[in-house]
N, C-alpha and C positions, 0 to 999 in steps of 0.2 A: 483121188489125188495122188498122182504118180510120184510126187516128191514129199509126201507127208512126213513131217518131222525131220527131214533132211536139214543139215546145217550147211548153208551155201554162202560163200564169200565171193562178191563180184568186185573186182578191181576196175576202176573206171566206171563205177556204178552210177555216177551222176551224169554221164554222157548219154547221148541219144541211144546208142546201141546197148551199152551196159545197163541203162535204165530200163529199156524194153525187156532185156533178159531178166533183170531182177524182178520186175513186175510179174513176168510170166512164171518165174520160180515161186514167188509168193502165192500166186493164184493156184499153183500146183501143190501147195502145202508146205513148201520149204520155209525155214527160218532164215532170213536173208541178212547178211552183213555187207553193208555198202562201204567201199573204201575208195578214196580218191583225194585229189588235191583241193577241190572246191567244196567246202562245207555247204554253202547255200544250194548248190545243185544236188548234192547228196541228200540234204534234208527235204528238198522238193520231191524227190523220188520216194523217200521214206514216208512222206505225208500221203502220197498217192497210194502206197501199199497199205498204210494204216486205214485210209478211208474205205478200203475194200475188205477190211477185216484181217489183213495180213500182218506179219511181224517183220520189222526191219530195224536194224541199228546202224548208225553211221560212225565213221572214224576218218579223220584226215590223215591219209597215208600216201606217201610218194612211193610208187612201186619200183622206183630206181634206187631207193634208199634201203640197203640191205638190212641194217639193224632195225629200222622202223618196220619193215615188212615182216621180219622174223618175230619181233615183239608183238605186232598186231595179231599174227597167226597164233602165237602162244596165248595171248589174252582171250581169243575166241575159244580156244580149246579148254582154257581154264574155266570158262563159263559153261561150255556145252559138253565137254568131254571128248570132242572129236570135231573134225572137219570132213564133210562128205563130198563137197563140190567146191571147186575153185574155177573162176572164169577170169581170163585176162582180156578185158575189153577197153584197155586204155587207148588213148589216141594222142597223136602229136602232129601239129601242123608242120609240114615239110615241103621241100621244093620238088616239083614235078614240071616237066615240060622244058627242062634245060638240057642241052646236049652236053656230051662229055667234054668238049672243048671249052665250055663256059662254066662247067659245074665245079664248085670248090670241093676240096676234100671234106671240109666241115659239113657242107650241105649233103654230100653223099653219105657220110657216116651217121648223121643224126637219126634217120629212121632205122638204120641197121642196128645201131647201138641201143636205141630206145626199145624197140620191139623185142629184139632177141634177149637183151640183158634183163628186161622186166620179166619176161616169161621164165627165164632161168631162175631169177630171184624169187618169183612167186612159187614156182614148183619146189624150190629148196625150202621155202618157208612153210608151206602147207603139208608137204609129204609126211613129215614126222607125226603129224596129227591125224592122218588118214588111216584109221584103225579098222574100219569096216570094209570088207572086201567089196569091190565094185565102185569104190570112190573114184571120182573123175576130175581130171584137170583139163579144162577146155581153153583153146586159143582161137583167135580169129585171124584170117589172112584174106588175100584177094587173088584173083587170077593172074595178077601181074607177075607172080613168081614163076609162071609157066609161059609167059608171052615173050616175044622178041623185041619189044620196045618200038620206037625209041622214046626217050624223054623221061623215063622213070627208073633210072639206074639204082638209086638208093632204095626206093620202094620195092623194086623187083627183088633185090638181094635180101631185104628185110623179110618179105613174105616167104621166099624160098627158105630162108634160115629158120623162121618160126615153124614151118612145116617139117623141116629136117629135125629140129629140136623135139617136136611132138613125137615123131617116130622113135627117136632115141629114148625119150622119156618112157614111152610104152615098153620098150625092151628093158630099160633099167629098173622100172618100178613094177613091172608085171608080176613078178614073183610075190610081191606084197599085196597083190589084188588091186593095185591102183591103175586105173585106165587113163590114157592120154589121147585126146582127140582134138582135131582142128576143123573149124568151119571155114571153108573157102567161099566167100560170098562176092558176087559182083556188086557194083554200085547199087545202093539202096536209095531210091528217090527221097523218102522221108528224112533220111539222115542228111542228105545233101541240102535240104531246105529247112531243117529244124535246128540248126546251130551246131551240128557235128563239126569236128575239126576238118572233115572232108569238104565241108562247104567252102572253107578258105582255099583249099587245094583246087577244087573245081572252079571257083571264081577266078583264080589267077589264070587257069588254063583257058577259061572262056574269054577273058579279057585279051589274052595273047592271040587267040584265034578269031576274035571279033564276033563271037556268037553268044547267045544267051544260055543260061544254065538249063532251061527247059529243052533247048535245041540239042545241047550236049547229051542230056539224058535220053532224049528221043533217039539220037544216033546210036548211043550205047545199046539201047533196047533193040533197035533194028539190027544191030550186028550180032545178035544171038539167034540160035535156031528157033527159040520159042518166041522171039520178037517181043520180049518184055524183060523186066528186071525183077529181082526178088523184092519182097516186101519186108518191112520191119517185123510184122507179126510172124512171117515165115521163119525169119532168123531166130526169133525168140522161141518159137515152138520147136524148132530143130534143136536148140540148146536144151530145152526141157527134155526132149526125147533122149538125147545123148547122155544127159546126166542121170536118167532114170534106169531102173533095173531092166526095163524093156530092151535097152541097148547094152545089157551087161556082157554080151559076147563080143563087143566092139572095142578095140583099142588100136592105136597106131594108125587110125584111119583119117584121111583128109576128106571131109564130107563136102561134096561139090554142089554149091548153090550158085553156079555161074550161069544158069539158064542155058547151058550147053556151050558157052563160049570156049571153054577148054574141055576136052573129052574125058579127063579122068579126075 
């Protein structure tokens, strides 16, 4: 068990991506703390973990609320003595497919503010309690931050910003032994069909283009050199590896799970 007795907090732990990562962490031996805005979703993931013999606790926390995020991290540390792993897997429904001429400032700013601000607040909250060298702060992004568009201005800037913040955190926190990493994943079909916030985004794009979700995902897969898309299990196991001591020499890295859509 590569994460045996590690203390891991997953923000957005009730979502499709966060839930998959949390289950994988627990299976690898971590004690998991699930944080998010929807208690029923968090409790469902915790129940899954308990059924397989794992350990999980839930807390209703808005990752955009600085005092709440800081208090939650301190509460975890009070119980465990430390935090070893933190993952930002929150999601927010946002506008894509709208050109600059029709995009409002509010719609542009929503993903930028949500993803960058949440990751800043999460890192600020957990870093003081990461006392074991090799502790890891993980983020998620997409290839949009490297692509030319059109139609996803806010999403593009948000992804690029999260990746830039990851690199800076690696430099800022490295002397304390804290690692910062980001997984850049292409669209994950299970997430698009199982109720992730991405389902709403994809559904609007499909409606605008007059195609089905399956057709959109098939086109996305065909556009990669591997002619496929990453799976939920691959994302979760990549997170396990990055959080483990096996990846202890890695920090500041953007791990490319785009199936070759972007080259770096």
